[in-house]
C-alpha positions in Angstrom: 74.4 -153.6 130.5 77.5 -152.5 128.9 77.8 -148.8 128.1 79.7 -147.2 125.3 83.5 -147.3 126.0 84.2 -143.8 124.6 82.4 -141.1 122.9 83.2 -139.9 119.4 82.4 -136.6 117.5 79.9 -136.7 114.7 82.8 -136.2 112.3 84.3 -139.5 113.3 81.0 -141.3 112.8 80.6 -139.5 109.4 83.7 -141.3 108.3 82.0 -144.7 108.2 80.3 -145.6 104.9 77.6 -147.8 106.0 75.8 -149.5 103.1 73.2 -152.2 102.4 74.6 -155.1 100.7 72.7 -158.3 99.3 74.5 -161.5 100.1 74.9 -163.4 96.9 76.8 -166.4 98.3 78.2 -167.6 101.5 80.4 -170.4 102.4 82.6 -171.5 105.3 86.2 -170.2 105.0 88.6 -173.0 104.1 91.3 -172.1 106.4 89.4 -170.8 109.5 87.0 -172.5 111.8 85.2 -169.3 112.9 85.0 -167.3 109.4 82.4 -167.4 106.7 83.3 -166.0 103.2 80.4 -163.9 101.7 80.2 -162.6 98.1 78.0 -159.4 98.3 76.3 -157.0 95.8 76.8 -153.3 96.8 75.0 -152.0 93.8 77.8 -150.7 91.7 80.2 -153.4 92.6 80.5 -157.0 94.0 83.0 -157.7 96.9 84.1 -160.5 99.2 84.0 -160.1 102.9 84.9 -162.4 105.7 82.9 -162.4 108.9 83.3 -164.4 112.2 79.8 -165.9 112.2 80.5 -169.6 111.4 79.7 -170.9 114.7 76.5 -168.8 115.0 74.9 -168.5 111.5 74.6 -171.4 109.0 76.0 -170.0 105.6 72.7 -170.7 103.6 70.7 -168.7 106.0 72.5 -165.6 104.8 72.1 -165.9 101.0 69.6 -163.3 99.8 69.5 -161.4 102.9 70.3 -157.8 102.9 73.0 -156.8 105.6 74.7 -153.6 106.8 78.5 -153.4 105.9 81.2 -150.8 106.5 82.0 -150.3 102.9 85.0 -148.1 103.4 86.9 -150.5 105.6 90.5 -150.9 104.3 90.7 -154.5 102.6 92.8 -157.0 104.5 93.7 -160.7 104.1 92.2 -162.9 106.5 93.7 -166.5 106.6 94.2 -166.5 102.8 91.0 -164.8 101.8 90.6 -161.1 101.0 88.0 -159.3 103.0 86.7 -155.8 101.5 84.6 -154.5 104.2 82.8 -155.6 107.4 79.5 -157.0 108.3 77.6 -155.5 111.2 76.3 -157.9 113.8 74.9 -157.7 117.3 75.8 -159.8 120.3 72.9 -160.4 122.9 74.4 -159.3 126.2 72.5 -162.0 128.1 72.6 -165.1 125.8 75.8 -164.1 123.9 74.0 -165.0 120.7 75.2 -163.4 117.6 72.8 -162.1 114.9 73.6 -160.1 111.8 71.9 -156.6 111.3 69.5 -157.0 108.3 67.2 -154.6 106.7 63.4 -155.2 107.2 62.3 -154.0 103.8 64.3 -154.7 100.5 66.1 -151.6 99.2 68.6 -151.3 96.4 72.0 -152.6 97.0 74.6 -149.8 97.9 71.8 -147.8 99.7 73.4 -145.7 102.4 72.6 -146.4 105.9 72.2 -143.1 107.9 
């Protein structure tokens, strides 16, 4: 089992703005074999994010799901598509299966994850 690589102070963790987002649309990235392009609703705004899940999750499976995103990550261009945040996912240590972190009950998009 993999243990945390380094410890951080609470103040470092508090800098992350983790929010619930509803996936409005999801398509394969036109210029990257490993990326999906998601349109998400963060309550007060809609954004686009790119996620390296194409080989793990069918795009249509994410539409309508509520996911956890890092909302205050600096935007960056990923193979010609702008990504304005990062989706949180888990990789099973034994099977290497990748799954998105989702919310078990519907909440308002933009709700803070504590």
